C-alpha angles and dihedrals in degrees: 000000000000109000129138097199107082094206093053090045090053090050092049091049090051092049092049093047093045087055089059098259132119125236108228097190143346119212124188096195143021089249090055088050088056093253087300099316102095102057093046094050098040108122112255098015106152098161140008134212112208133192107215097217118041128167095269101040147297122322094227095107089052090049090051091052092049091048091051089054091046092242110147120231142173131212116232110188150135087233118116114256091241088060092059116082119234 
C-alpha cells in the first residue's frame, strides 16, 4: 500500500485484512517505497494499492514498475479520473 495519509492507510490495511489477505508493506512516500523499487520487489506482493498523489510526488513511476513486473495494482485517490493517465 502506498498512502501518505496514516488514517487512510490504516483503513486500507483493515479492509485488506478483513478480506482475508495480508498486507506486506505500507509506504507513506515514494522515497519510503525506494523510488518504486521496494514495493515491487517485496516478497509475496500479489497486488498493490497506490495513492496517486503522495507528499513527494506522483505514484506513476511506481505503477509503471509494477506493470513491467506484471504485478496488478489499483489507484486509490481523490484525483479526478481525467487527471490519471490511461
